[in-house]
N, C-alpha and C positions, 0 to 999 in steps of 0.2 A: 736414179732407181729407188723404189720403194724399200728394198731389203737393205740398202745403205741405213736405213734407220734403226736396224738391228745389228749394225756392224761391232759395237762395243757391248760388253757383258752387262755394264752398270753405267749410269749417269753420275758416278762417283769419283772422286778424287783421290789420289793414293794415300794423302794425308787426312782423308776422312776418318772419323771415328763411329762407333755404335757400342751400344749398351748390351751384353748379353743377357737374355732373359732367365738364363740359368744361375750363373755365378754372380750376375750385377755389375761387373767389371767393364769399364768404358775402354774399348780396345781399337787399334787402328783395323780400319774395313778389311785389311788383307789378312786378319785374324778369323775372318769369317768365309765360308764358302759357297757356292752357289753360282748357277749359270743364268739362269732366269730371272731369280731373285736372290738378294743375300738372306742366307738363313737367319733365324732369329737366335741361335746359340753359337757361341764361338765354336772354333775347330777343336780346341781343347775338350771343351764340355760334349761336343759331338762324339768324339772319340771315347770319352768316359762312358757316354750313353751306349754307344755301340756294344762295349765291353758288357756293361750291364744287362743290355737285352740278349747278348748270346748266352750269359750264364742264366738267365731267367728262361729261356728257350729249352736248356738243358732239364730244369726241372718241371717245366710245364710243356706237356707235348701239345704240338700243332692240333687243331680240332680234327674229328672225323667228318665225313662228308655229311652226316645227319644235324651237324651243327648248325645254330641259327646266331644270327648278331644278338646280344642281348638287350640292345638299344633298339634297332629298327625291326627286329624278328625276322631279317631276310636270309634265305639260304645260299648257299654257294650258288646253287642253279640259279636262284633269283638274280644274283649279282655278277655272273659270268659274261654280260653283254658289255660291262664296264671295263675301261681301261685305265689303269693308273701308273704314271710316271715308269712305264716300260716293265713294271713286275707283273707276275703272272699269279701271285699269292693274294688269295681271296682275304684272310684273316691277318690282322695287325695285332702284335703283341703290344697290350696297353699295361703301362705302369704308371705309379705316382711319381711324379719328378721331385718331390719334396722327399718321400719316403724311401724311394725305389723299390717299392712293395709291388709284385705284380697285381694286375685285376683283373685282367681276363684277355680274351681275345675279341676284336672288335672288326668290322667291316672297314674298308678303307675310308667311306663317307663319313661314317660315325667318328671313326678315330680322329679325321680331319674337322669335323665339327666342334669336337670337344677341344681339340687343340686351338682353332681359331678362338674359343671363347676362353683360352687359357686355364682349362679345368677350373673356372671359378664359377662355384656354385650360385653366388649372387647374380652373375651374368645369365646363367642359365634359366634362373627363376624370371629375371627380366625379360628373356627371349620368350619364355612360356607365356609370360603376362600379355607380352606384345602380340603374339599368335592368337591368344585367345581374345584379345580386345577386337583385333582385326576381324575375326570370324563373328564375335556378338555383333559388329556394326552393319553386318551384310543382312 
């Protein structure tokens, strides 16, 4: 049966290792969580990050209904048709991984986009250049 292909969480062996993107330590794969994919940060860094986000949320209240994402400029209403990881919150608290400073609230898509590019300004500039060049060629 095709569903048997998904019987295991990962195609990794118990002795496999992975480098945490936050602390940079190479750890056993069991030190990372994830069901569909293995998270890029270890459980220890993930726990520290959860505590930091909780503290930042206390000092930086959730946006009101008139708020728009500072990147894509979409409102809560514009984004309500999207579904992300079972959560129902539109806005995600964004912070700098290096300084732990609050940057603002973003929509799920923009937050994931920055995360996929690892908050790297050089990569973001390359992405802009890439998109600009492909539009110019048409």
